[in-house]
LUMGUBA-182372 format. One record per residue (C-alpha): x, y, z; residue number from 1. Coordinates in steps of 0.1 Angstrom, whole numbers, plus 2048, in hexadecimal, padded with zeros to 3 digits. Layout:
ATOM   px   py   pz   nr
ATOM    X    Y    Z  NUM
...
This chain:
ATOM   px   py   pz   nr
ATOM  804  800  802    1
ATOM  80F  824  7F8    2
ATOM  809  841  80C    3
ATOM  7EA  856  803    4
ATOM  7EF  871  7EB    5
ATOM  7ED  893  800    6
ATOM  7D3  8A9  7F7    7
ATOM  7E8  8C9  7FC    8
ATOM  80C  8CA  7F3    9
ATOM  825  8BC  80C   10
ATOM  842  8D2  810   11
ATOM  864  8C1  809   12
ATOM  87C  8BF  828   13
ATOM  895  8DC  824   14
ATOM  8B7  8D1  815   15
ATOM  8C8  8CF  839   16
ATOM  8B1  8B5  843   17
ATOM  8BD  89E  829   18
ATOM  8D1  880  83B   19
ATOM  8EE  87C  829   20
ATOM  8FC  864  843   21
ATOM  8E3  84C  837   22
ATOM  8F0  845  817   23
ATOM  905  823  810   24
ATOM  915  810  7F4   25
ATOM  90D  7ED  7F3   26
ATOM  919  7D1  7E1   27
ATOM  8FF  7B7  7D2   28
ATOM  8FF  794  7CE   29
ATOM  90C  798  7A8   30
ATOM  92A  7A9  7B3   31
ATOM  91F  7CC  7A8   32
ATOM  91C  7E9  7BF   33
ATOM  8FE  800  7C5   34
ATOM  8F8  820  7D6   35
ATOM  8DB  823  7EE   36
ATOM  8D1  843  7FA   37
ATOM  8B3  856  809   38
ATOM  89B  866  7F0   39
ATOM  8A0  88B  7E8   40
ATOM  881  8A0  7DD   41
ATOM  894  8A8  7BD   42
ATOM  890  882  7B4   43
ATOM  86E  884  7A6   44
ATOM  878  882  782   45
ATOM  891  866  784   46
ATOM  876  853  799   47
ATOM  85D  856  77F   48
ATOM  875  84A  766   49
ATOM  87B  829  77C   50
ATOM  855  827  77E   51
ATOM  852  827  757   52
ATOM  86F  80F  752   53
ATOM  85D  7F5  768   54
ATOM  849  7DC  755   55
ATOM  823  7DA  757   56
ATOM  826  7BA  76A   57
ATOM  841  7CD  784   58
ATOM  829  7EC  786   59
ATOM  80D  7D4  791   60
ATOM  821  7C0  7AB   61
ATOM  82E  7E1  7BB   62
ATOM  80E  7F5  7BC   63
ATOM  7F4  7DA  7BB   64
ATOM  7E6  7E6  79B   65
ATOM  7F5  7FC  77F   66
ATOM  7F4  81F  78A   67
ATOM  7F6  83E  773   68
ATOM  817  847  772   69
ATOM  81C  86D  774   70
ATOM  834  88A  786   71
ATOM  81A  889  7A4   72
ATOM  81D  864  7AA   73
ATOM  844  864  7AA   74
ATOM  848  884  7BF   75
ATOM  830  876  7DC   76
ATOM  84E  860  7E2   77
ATOM  867  87D  7E5   78
ATOM  855  88F  800   79
ATOM  85F  87C  81E   80
ATOM  867  88A  840   81
ATOM  884  871  845   82
ATOM  876  864  864   83
ATOM  852  856  864   84
ATOM  856  854  83F   85
ATOM  875  849  82D   86
ATOM  87F  83F  809   87
ATOM  8A0  832  7FD   88
ATOM  8A9  831  7DB   89
ATOM  8C2  81D  7CA   90
ATOM  8D9  82D  7B2   91
ATOM  8EF  81E  794   92
ATOM  8FE  82D  777   93
ATOM  8ED  84E  77B   94
ATOM  8CA  844  77E   95
ATOM  8B3  834  798   96
ATOM  8AD  811  797   97
ATOM  89A  807  7B6   98
ATOM  885  817  7D1   99
ATOM  87C  80E  7F6  100
ATOM  866  822  80C  101
ATOM  853  81F  82C  102
ATOM  83A  835  83D  103
ATOM  82E  833  862  104
ATOM  80B  826  867  105
ATOM  7F6  841  87B  106
ATOM  7E4  829  891  107
ATOM  803  813  897  108
ATOM  821  82A  89C  109
ATOM  838  80E  8A3  110
ATOM  82F  7FC  880  111
ATOM  837  80B  85B  112
ATOM  82A  800  83A  113
ATOM  846  7F6  823  114
ATOM  846  7EF  7FD  115
ATOM  863  7EE  7E4  116
ATOM  869  7F2  7BD  117
ATOM  888  7E4  7AA  118
ATOM  88C  7E8  785  119
ATOM  888  7CA  771  120
ATOM  8AA  7C2  765  121
ATOM  8B8  7C5  788  122
ATOM  8A1  7B0  799  123
ATOM  8AC  793  7AA  124
ATOM  8CE  7A1  7B4  125
ATOM  8C6  7A7  7D9  126
ATOM  8BD  7CA  7D6  127
ATOM  89A  7C8  7EA  128
ATOM  8AD  7B6  803  129
ATOM  8C5  7D2  806  130
ATOM  8A9  7ED  807  131
ATOM  898  7D8  824  132
ATOM  8B6  7D6  838  133
ATOM  8BF  7FB  835  134
ATOM  89A  806  83A  135
ATOM  896  7F3  857  136
ATOM  8B7  7FD  866  137
ATOM  8AB  822  862  138
ATOM  889  81B  86E  139
ATOM  894  80C  891  140
ATOM  8A5  830  895  141
ATOM  883  83F  895  142
ATOM  872  829  8AB  143
ATOM  863  812  88F  144
ATOM  862  7ED  89B  145
ATOM  84C  7DA  882  146
ATOM  849  7DA  85A  147
ATOM  82A  7D2  848  148
ATOM  826  7C9  825  149
ATOM  80F  7C1  80C  150
ATOM  81B  7A7  7F1  151
ATOM  807  796  7D6  152
ATOM  80A  772  7D3  153
ATOM  819  772  7B2  154
ATOM  834  788  7BE  155
ATOM  84C  76D  7C8  156
ATOM  86C  780  7C7  157
ATOM  85F  79B  7E1  158
ATOM  84F  77D  7F3  159
ATOM  874  76E  7F5  160
ATOM  884  78F  7FF  161
ATOM  86C  78E  821  162
ATOM  86D  768  825  163
ATOM  893  769  826  164
ATOM  89F  78B  833  165
ATOM  8A5  77E  857  166
ATOM  88C  792  869  167
ATOM  872  781  87D  168
ATOM  851  77D  86A  169
ATOM  836  783  886  170
ATOM  818  781  870  171
ATOM  80F  776  84E  172
ATOM  7E9  779  840  173
ATOM  7DA  76F  81F  174
ATOM  7C0  785  811  175
ATOM  7AF  78A  7F0  176
ATOM  7D0  77E  7DF  177
ATOM  7E6  792  7F4  178
ATOM  801  787  80F  179
ATOM  800  79E  82D  180
ATOM  822  79B  83D  181
ATOM  82F  7AE  85E  182
ATOM  854  7AB  868  183
ATOM  862  7B2  889  184
ATOM  883  7C7  87B  185
ATOM  896  7C6  899  186
ATOM  8B9  7B5  88F  187
ATOM  8BA  78F  89F  188
ATOM  8D7  777  89D  189
ATOM  8C6  765  87F  190
ATOM  8C2  785  86C  191
ATOM  8E7  78E  876  192
ATOM  8F4  76A  868  193
ATOM  8DE  76D  848  194
ATOM  8E8  792  844  195
ATOM  911  788  847  196
ATOM  907  768  830  197
ATOM  8FC  784  815  198
ATOM  918  79A  819  199
ATOM  936  781  815  200
ATOM  922  771  7F6  201
ATOM  920  794  7E6  202
ATOM  945  79D  7F0  203
ATOM  950  77B  7E0  204
ATOM  93C  782  7C1  205
ATOM  94D  7A6  7BF  206
ATOM  970  79B  7C6  207
ATOM  96E  780  7AC  208
ATOM  969  79E  791  209
ATOM  98F  7A6  79E  210
ATOM  99B  783  7A3  211
ATOM  98E  771  786  212
ATOM  987  787  766  213
ATOM  989  779  741  214
ATOM  998  797  735  215
ATOM  9AF  7B3  741  216
ATOM  9B8  7D6  734  217
ATOM  9D8  7E6  740  218
ATOM  9D7  80B  73B  219
ATOM  9F9  816  737  220
ATOM  A07  7F5  72A  221
ATOM  A26  7FB  714  222
ATOM  A47  7EA  709  223
ATOM  A5E  801  71E  224
ATOM  A67  7E9  73B  225
ATOM  A6E  7FB  75B  226
ATOM  A4C  80F  755  227
ATOM  A2E  804  76E  228
ATOM  A17  7FD  752  229
ATOM  A32  7E7  740  230
ATOM  A3B  7D4  75D  231
ATOM  A15  7CD  766  232
ATOM  A0E  7BF  743  233
ATOM  A2D  7AF  744  234
ATOM  A24  79A  75F  235
ATOM  A03  797  752  236
ATOM  A0F  787  732  237
ATOM  A2C  773  741  238
ATOM  A1C  760  75C  239
ATOM  A02  753  743  240
ATOM  9E3  763  74B  241
ATOM  9C7  74D  73B  242
ATOM  9AF  76A  72E  243
ATOM  9B6  786  718  244
ATOM  9D1  79E  71E  245
ATOM  9CA  7C1  70F  246
ATOM  9E4  7DF  70E  247
ATOM  9D6  801  70E  248
ATOM  9EE  81C  702  249
ATOM  9E4  83A  6EC  250
ATOM  A0B  83B  6E0  251
ATOM  A09  813  6DA  252
ATOM  9E5  814  6C8  253
ATOM  9E7  7FF  6A9  254
ATOM  A09  7F2  6B1  255
ATOM  A10  7D4  6CA  256
ATOM  A1C  7D0  6EE  257
ATOM  A2F  7B0  6F7  258
ATOM  A1E  7A1  6D4  259
ATOM  9FC  7AC  6DF  260
ATOM  9E8  7C8  6CA  261
ATOM  9E5  7E8  6DE  262
ATOM  9C6  801  6DC  263
ATOM  9C5  824  6E5  264
ATOM  9A7  822  6FF  265
ATOM  998  806  711  266
ATOM  979  80B  6FB  267
ATOM  98C  807  6DC  268
ATOM  994  7E2  6E7  269
ATOM  97C  7C8  6D7  270
ATOM  967  7B2  6EF  271
ATOM  962  7B4  712  272
ATOM  979  7C3  72D  273
ATOM  975  7B3  751  274
ATOM  993  7C4  764  275
ATOM  9A6  7E4  759  276
ATOM  9C7  7ED  76B  277
ATOM  9D2  811  769  278
ATOM  9F5  81A  76C  279
ATOM  9F7  83C  75E  280
ATOM  9FE  860  76B  281
ATOM  9E1  86D  782  282
ATOM  9D4  887  76B  283
ATOM  9CC  86E  753  284
ATOM  9BA  853  769  285
ATOM  997  868  76B  286
ATOM  991  865  743  287
ATOM  99F  844  743  288
ATOM  987  836  760  289
ATOM  969  848  749  290
ATOM  975  831  72E  291
ATOM  972  810  743  292
ATOM  950  81C  74D  293
ATOM  946  821  72B  294
ATOM  956  800  721  295
ATOM  943  7EB  73C  296
ATOM  961  7E2  751  297
ATOM  958  7CC  771  298
ATOM  975  7D8  785  299
ATOM  992  7F0  785  300
ATOM  9B7  7EF  796  301
ATOM  9C5  814  79B  302
ATOM  9EA  80E  79D  303
ATOM  9F1  834  79B  304
ATOM  9FB  847  7B9  305
ATOM  9F0  86B  7C1  306
ATOM  9D1  86A  7D5  307
ATOM  9C6  86B  7F7  308
ATOM  9E8  863  803  309
ATOM  9F3  887  7F5  310
ATOM  9DB  89A  808  311
ATOM  9BA  8B0  803  312
ATOM  9B9  8B4  7E0  313
ATOM  9C4  88E  7DB  314
ATOM  9A5  884  7F4  315
ATOM  98E  898  7DB  316
ATOM  99F  886  7BC  317
ATOM  99A  864  7CD  318
ATOM  975  86C  7D8  319
ATOM  96E  876  7B6  320
ATOM  97D  856  7A8  321
ATOM  96A  841  7C3  322
ATOM  949  854  7B8  323
ATOM  94D  84A  793  324
ATOM  954  822  796  325
ATOM  937  820  7B0  326
ATOM  91E  833  79C  327
ATOM  926  815  77F  328
ATOM  929  7F9  799  329
ATOM  94D  7F2  795  330
ATOM  964  7E7  7AD  331
ATOM  985  7F9  7B6  332
ATOM  9A8  7F2  7BF  333
ATOM  9BD  80A  7CE  334
ATOM  9C6  828  7C2  335
ATOM  9ED  825  7CB  336
ATOM  9F0  802  7CC  337
ATOM  A06  7E6  7BA  338
ATOM  9ED  7D1  7AE  339
ATOM  9DE  7AD  7B4  340
ATOM  9E5  789  7A9  341
ATOM  9D3  766  7A7  342
ATOM  9E9  747  7A7  343
ATOM  9CD  731  79D  344
ATOM  9DB  71C  77E  345
ATOM  9B5  723  76B  346
ATOM  9BC  749  771  347
ATOM  9E1  751  772  348
ATOM  9DD  77A  779  349
ATOM  9F8  78B  782  350
ATOM  9F2  7B2  781  351
ATOM  A0B  7BD  799  352
ATOM  A2C  7CF  790  353
ATOM  A41  7B6  7A7  354
ATOM  A61  7A6  799  355
ATOM  A58  789  7AD  356
ATOM  A3A  771  7A9  357
ATOM  A32  759  7C6  358
ATOM  A29  733  7C3  359
ATOM  A07  727  7C4  360
ATOM  9FA  71D  7E7  361
ATOM  9DD  723  802  362
ATOM  9E7  748  80F  363
ATOM  9D3  763  807  364
ATOM  9E8  785  80C  365
ATOM  9DE  7AA  80C  366
ATOM  9F2  7C5  812  367
ATOM  9EB  7EB  816  368
ATOM  A0C  7F6  813  369
ATOM  A1C  7F0  7EE  370
ATOM  A3F  7F0  7FB  371
ATOM  A3A  7D3  816  372
ATOM  A23  7C2  7FD  373
ATOM  A42  7BF  7E5  374
ATOM  A55  7B4  806  375
ATOM  A3E  79A  80D  376
ATOM  A3A  789  7E9  377
ATOM  A60  78A  7E7  378
ATOM  A61  778  808  379
ATOM  A47  760  7FF  380
ATOM  A59  755  7DF  381
ATOM  A79  751  7F4  382
ATOM  A65  73A  80C  383
ATOM  A53  72A  7F2  384
ATOM  A37  734  805  385
ATOM  A19  731  7ED  386
ATOM  9FE  749  7E5  387
ATOM  9DA  745  7DC  388
ATOM  9D5  769  7D4  389
ATOM  9E5  78D  7DF  390
ATOM  9D8  7B1  7DC  391
ATOM  9E4  7D3  7E4  392
ATOM  9CC  7E7  7EE  393
ATOM  9DB  809  7EE  394
ATOM  9C5  826  7FB  395
ATOM  9A7  80E  7FF  396
ATOM  991  826  7EE  397
ATOM  978  809  7E7  398
ATOM  984  7E7  7EC  399
ATOM  98E  7DE  80F  400
ATOM  999  7C3  827  401
ATOM  977  7BE  831  402
ATOM  96E  7B4  809  403
ATOM  98D  7A1  807  404
ATOM  988  78A  827  405
ATOM  963  783  81F  406
ATOM  970  778  7FA  407
ATOM  98C  763  80A  408
ATOM  975  751  821  409
ATOM  963  741  803  410
ATOM  983  73D  7EF  411
ATOM  988  716  7EE  412
ATOM  9AD  71F  7E4  413
ATOM  9B3  72F  806  414
ATOM  9BA  722  826  415
ATOM  9CB  73F  838  416
ATOM  9C6  764  837  417
ATOM  9E4  77F  83D  418
ATOM  9DD  7A2  83D  419
ATOM  9F1  7C0  841  420
ATOM  9DE  7E0  84C  421
ATOM  9E6  804  852  422
ATOM  9C4  80E  859  423
ATOM  99F  801  862  424
ATOM  985  811  84E  425
ATOM  96B  801  860  426
ATOM  97A  7ED  87D  427
ATOM  95B  7E3  88C  428
ATOM  950  7D3  86D  429
ATOM  971  7C6  869  430
ATOM  973  7B5  88C  431
ATOM  94E  7A3  886  432
ATOM  959  797  863  433
ATOM  97B  78A  870  434
ATOM  96B  778  88E  435
ATOM  952  766  876  436
ATOM  96D  75E  85D  437
ATOM  986  752  874  438
ATOM  96F  735  881  439
ATOM  976  726  860  440
ATOM  99C  732  854  441
ATOM  9B8  745  86A  442
ATOM  9BC  768  864  443
ATOM  9DE  77B  86A  444
ATOM  9DB  7A0  869  445
ATOM  9F9  7B7  871  446
ATOM  9EE  7DB  879  447
ATOM  A08  7F6  873  448
ATOM  A10  807  895  449
ATOM  A14  82C  89D  450
ATOM  A34  827  8B1  451
ATOM  A5A  81B  8AA  452
ATOM  A4E  7FA  8AB  453
ATOM  A3D  7FD  88A  454
ATOM  A24  7E2  88B  455
ATOM  A10  7C9  8A4  456
ATOM  A01  7AA  898  457
ATOM  9E2  798  8A1  458
ATOM  9D6  776  896  459
ATOM  9B1  76B  897  460
ATOM  9AD  748  895  461
ATOM  993  72F  8A1  462
ATOM  999  70C  89C  463
């Protein structure tokens, strides 16, 4: 059920009322990312465009009828007070692709009616579940304890969301072909377990885009050994990458790099590009990222330095870089990193500039420091310590230790996880993930210290 259309215009909340702190970037079960944010009063045209893109079936399942789609219908969802009535939109590629909305019931102030609409092409990727989780989290802060929803019996996907979300279903009534569901939205151990399972599965799918690409473009590849792009492309080719290696360099376009035809831009290359590795001057990175987005790349690794580690200007450039990739649903490693590798014989991926390559093994390794990462790879090679996968996260603008630990938790080729950290972006979340994963695999984390001692080590291991 939708809130009644007001007979008199409802004033939009002042701009300062917009709860920017409720914005989140989430990872879907497909591995792509999505921005969830509160609706803005100016979102009416974009919401109307979303409704008009929905199929007649989706419109009927969402509104229990096929409504008249006009500006007034869309605007009613934009004029919320961010407390008793709240709407979240999902944003991807510069447009709105989903809407989740609740409004408090006048006669039951601890209960809110909730409903969702998801673009047809993106249904089944977990967007409805993510919207439900976030709306419940927000509603609890405003004294709401229950969500009610009306779901047509034919709406199997939405019924599945409510059935499998993990919240306790306190009531279920069937009336005239409609399932009326009441959920207690207080988090429970069961909900926490299912939410963690969903997060781990999404992280694993997301990291596979980085570790298991079928095609890799190296932006900055050249025949001039000693340059970062040249070393990365040399390692990619010489270590026997099983997929397609594509050199990108406008100065080599039409020619060859290590016997492989080169192209001026990523969009010039034939076929798909799963992963792009960028090793060019900082002032050229932004256009290269835009080119990767236009090509439909699924993940990027930015080797280039000169971002948050350099000060305020660098932080602003890094934030803009992150905004671009997240709007496109792309995962980003770096910037200011040394790349990654996967020793799996089925993949044989090495897009680092390291002069050594460790043998295949059962240890996963991540380093925030590029210099230490080089030293660790060298030491591992000398000890003949086998590595399953390695990644240098650099500035951790996007991909962090939390993503990697969840990926390695489900990686059949990894038995031990080693981390070198210089900072915790979300220490509480890292602790929860590490405790959960350490029940299955040991995690050894070395955190850089602030004193002359340099570092302290902690081992999370239950066995």
